[in-house]
N, C-alpha and C positions, 0 to 999 in steps of 0.2 A: 504494499499499499504506499501511496505516496506520502511524504511528510507533510504534515499539516501546515497549512500557510501561516507565517507569522503575522501577516496582516490580519487574519482571522483571529489569531489569538490576541493580538493587540486590543481588538474591539471587544472580546469577551474579558480581558483585563479590566479596561476601562469601565465596562458595565460592573463586573464583580467586586470593585474597589479593592485590588490588590495594592497593598503598600510597599513602597520601596524607598529607602532612605538615598538621597542625593549623593553621589560619590564625592569624596573629599578630593581637592586638586592633588595632582602627583607633585612629589618633590623629589629632589635628587638624594635625600638622605632616608636610607632604609629605616633606620630607627625612628624617624619622625613619622613615617609612614605607619610603622606598626603602633605607634603610641595613639594615633588617630583612628585605629581599625575600631568597627563595631565589636563589641564583646557579645558573643552568643553564650548565653547562660542555660537556655532550656532547648528542649527539642523543638519548640514553636520557633524559636530564634532561628535555629538551623534550618527550619523548614523554609522560613521566610528568607533567609540569605540563599538557599538552595534554589527557590523558584526565581528569585533576581538573578542570580548568576546564570541559569541556564537560557532564561529569557534574553538577558543581555549578550551572551556569546552567541545565541542564535540570530539575534537581531543585528549585531554588528557584522556578521557575515553576509546576511541576505538583504538588509536594508540599509545600504550606507548613506542614503539620503535623509535618513530618519533624524529628525530634530531632537536631540536628547534631552534638552532642557524644557521642550514643549511636552515630551512624553512624560518626564518625571513629574511635571507641573500638574499634568492630568491625573496621574495616578494619586498624588498628595491632596489634590481638590476633591477628589471623591472620596478618599480614606477620611479626610478631615469634615465631611458632610457638606461641604460648601457647594454652591451652585456652579454647574460645569457650562462651558463655553456652548456646548451643542447638545441637542436633543438625541435621544437614541436614534431616531429616525434620520436625522441629518448626518449623524456619525456614520451611520452604515451606508449612506450615500457618498460620503467623503471617501470612506475606505474602499467602496466598489470602484469609484472613479480611480483612485490612487493604484489599486491593483490592476486595474486595466492598464493605465500609463506605465507602471513598473514592468509589465509583462511586455508592452510594446517596446519599451528600452532596451530591455534585456535581449530581445529577439531582433531588435532592429538590423544587426548586421547580417543576420542569417536571412531575414527578409529581403533586404537590399541584394544580397548576394543572389537569391533565388530570382529576383526580378530582372537582374542583369542578365542573367542565364537565359531566361525566357525571351527577353528582348533580342539577344543575339540568335537564339535557336530558331525565332520565327522568321529569320531570313534564309534558312534552308529551304530550298524549294521544294523538297519531300515532306516538310511539316505544314501541317493544316492547323488553323486556330479558330475556335469556335467562338460564339458571341460571348460566352462566360470567361473565356481565357484560357479553357482547356487547349492544349496543343497534342496533336497525335501523327503518328507516322504509321501508313500501312507495310508490315512487314511481309505479310503474306495474305492474300484475298481468299475468302472463303466462298462458298456458293450456297450455304444454308440460309435459313431465314434469320432475322434481326430479333433480338428479344424485345419485350416491352417491359414497362416498370413493375407489371404484376408477374413476371416469370421468374422462374428460378433457374440458374446457369451453374454448368460444371466447367471449371477452367483450371489452368495451370499458369503460374505467374511468377515473376520476378521483380522484387522491389528494391529499388537503388535510391541513393542520393545522387545530387548532380555531379558527384566526381566518381560515379559508378560503382561506389561501395555499395555491397548488398546489405540488406538488413532483414530479407525474408525471401524464401524461395520453396515453392512447392515442388519443384523437380527434386530438390534434395530430400525432401521428405518422403519422396515416393507415392504421394497422394494429393490429386487434385482437389481443389476447393468447389465445394457445393455451397451456394450463397444465393439469396434473393437480391434482384437487381435494384430494388429499392427498400431499405429498410435494414440492410445487414451489412453496407458498406459505405465508405466516405463519398460525398458528392460527385467527385471526380471520376469514381467507378461507374456510378450511376448514370451519368451522363455517357461516358465513354463505351460502355458495355451495349447500349442501345445504338451505338454507330456500327457495330461490328456484326458480320455475318457469320454464322456457325461455321467452324473450320478455318476461320480467319486468325492472323496473329497480328496485334497492333503494339505499338509503343506509345504510351501516354506519358506527357509531361504535364505534371499536375501543380498548379499554384498553390501556396499555402491555404488561400481561402477556400479551395475545393478539396483540401486534404485535411489535416488533422489542426489547422489554424494555429493560433498562438498557444492553444495548451499543449500540444505535442502529444506523443503516445509511446509509451515504453522507451525503446531506445531512439525514437525519433525526436529531435529537439524541436520546440516549440519554433513556429514560422518556417518549416522547412518545405522547400519545393522539392517534389518527389517524382520519380521516374518509374514506371511499371511496365513491364513486357507481359502482356495478356495473350494467352493462347485459348480462345473459344471452343471448347470441345463438344459440349452438348448443351441444348436447350430443352427445359422442360416447359413446353408452351402451355400458357393459360393456366398454369397451376395456382388458381386463386386461392386455395386452402393454405399452401405454404406462403404465398405472399402475405395474406392476413396474419399467418402465424408470426413471420418475420418481423411486419410493422408491429405487432402486439408486443414482441419481444423487445423491440427498438424503443418503444413508448415507456415499456415496464423499466429498462435499464435507465432512462432519463428520470422516471419518477423516484426509483429506488435511489439512484444517486442523490438527489435533491433531499430525500428522506435521511440518508446516510450523514450529509453535511449537517442537517439539522440535529440528528441524534448527537453527533460528536460535539457540536457546539454546546447542547444541554448538559452533556456528560463532562465536559471540560469545566463548564460553569458550576455545576453542583460541586464538583472537586475543589475548586479554588474557592468557593463560598464555605465549603466545610471546614478548610483549612483556616480560614479567616475567623469563623465562629467557634469551633471547639479548640483549635490551637492544641490538639494532643496526638497529632499523628503527623507524619512526613510524606509528601508527594513528591516522586523525583520525577519530573517532566522529562521525556525523551523526545527530541526533535529530530 
């Protein structure tokens, strides 16, 4: 499972009123630094320090643009029972926008590299470009029928990055993929498969917007432009039952992901709130 977003945790911490003492200014004298250190007398003291330490270590790695003073001020304001600058709704909206911008900034180089690749690639006379930006090249033309969105297909494929490094290969597994055209694949596949005749082999150049977007997937970095060699072996024409099943599964996956996020948020909220109220056990957060 992917690591929980620090942005998400920051929101929970602000709502949950986790307290953290502002760090003392660094000095060049080790002895002086030791004399100003917080004394941890109880398990609750250690729990407080451990939570602050884990959060700070993770935030310093993942959110270099975070304003430390503003972050600590918000924690102290909530802990002291004072009025905060933002409502919970406003806070969530700010964090959503911040998360989106951070994702864009982190994947900016990958996205720009992909766009440059596609711009150069479309000059190839063998490459065609659709209205959506999907690029494709016919490697071998087939004579069979073309699938529709309601069909299920059987195909072999090789997935690559723009430098031709493979990240997936059904040939190596010795088993082709059986998948619904719409509901079980990325948008680039859904569009591309419907261009193919059964028995054909195409190479698709898929921009990140038609791939896994800024979220990425597994070994695929966010914002990646992808290349797929797809060989359409078989078409299960008008298999409406399979189509409806795949659509249902896709919708359920989206629903359960939303529920999982809500569950994790509530779980972490309750754990942090419990530490603050009972102060009798230590929770060691792993990020």
